[in-house]
N, C-alpha and C positions, 0 to 999 in steps of 0.2 A: 465514440471511443472504440478502439480495437484492442484485442489482447491475445497473447500467446502464453503458454505455460511450459515451464521446464522444471525438472526435478533434480535435486542433489540429494540422493538418498531419500530420507523422509521429509525433506524440505521442499516446499512448493514455491516457485518463483513465478509471480504473475507479472509479465512484461506488458505494461499499459502504454497505449499510444493514442495521441489526439488530445481531446479536451475532456476535462471532468467538470461538467457544468450542469446546471438544472436542466432536466429534460434531455440531456445528451449523454452524459457518462455516469451520473450519480447512481441511477437505478441499475445500470449495467454492472457497475463496480460492486454494488450490494449483492446482486445475483451471482456474480463470479466468486466472491468471497464465500457466500453461503454454499455454493456448489462444491468448492474444495473442502470446506468444513464437513459437508455431508459425506464426502469421499474418505474422511478420516484424517485429513491434514490438520496438524496442530502447530506447525512451524511454517509461517507464511511470510514471504518477502514481496513487497510491492515495489517493483522496479518502475520508477517514474521518469526514467531517462528520456523517453520520447513523448512525455506529457508537456505540451507547450503552454497550456493555460488551465488554471483551476479557479473557479469562483467560490463564493461563500458556501454555496450548496455542496460543492465538491469537497471543501474543507470539512464541512459537517459530515459528509459521508465517510471521509477518512477517519474521523473521530468515532462514528458509528461502527465502522469496520473494526477498529481497534477494540471497542467495547465488546462487540459480539465475539471476536476471537478470544479475548481475555476471559470473558464469561464462560466460554466453552473449554477453558483450560489450555488455550493456545498462546502463541507469542507472534507478534508482528514486527517486522522491520521495514523501513523505507530506505530506498537506495537511489542513487544517481539523480538527485534533485537539481533542477536548473536553479540558478541564483535567484530568479524572481520568485519561484515557489518557496525556496528556502527562506527568503526575506519575508514572505507572507506568513510562514509558520513562525518566524521570529516575532513578527508584529503581533500575532495572536497568542504568543507565549506557548505555542504547541511544541516547540523544539524541546521543551522540558518534559513533554508527555511521550512523544514518539522517540524511538531509537532510530537514528538516521546515520547511514553509512555511505561512503563514497562509491563503493562497488558492491556487487552481489557477493563476490568472494569474501570481502571483509565481513559482510552480514552473516554469511554461512558459518564462518569461523566462530561467531558469537553463540551459536546454538550448541556447540560441542562442549 
């Protein structure tokens, strides 16, 4: 998994690319989220627009990230989900846990 980060004021957007799977992206995602939290970010958007595949370990890591961010007083949004990933979140009933938006701009507006 690869990633880049952009900022909208105090909002960090983590643009993820590739796969979030056991041994490939799950540990990287955890490290990335912990890094931005250590930098003081409390409003975090995970842009999954270029994530083509996520397995159960990746789903578990999204839940773990959500929990870590929330426990540190932050908020997390997911954006740009491919239909397969969205369907997987529906199947696991996680669409009711995560705040999911079609675009980063839509998600940014919810923080204000």
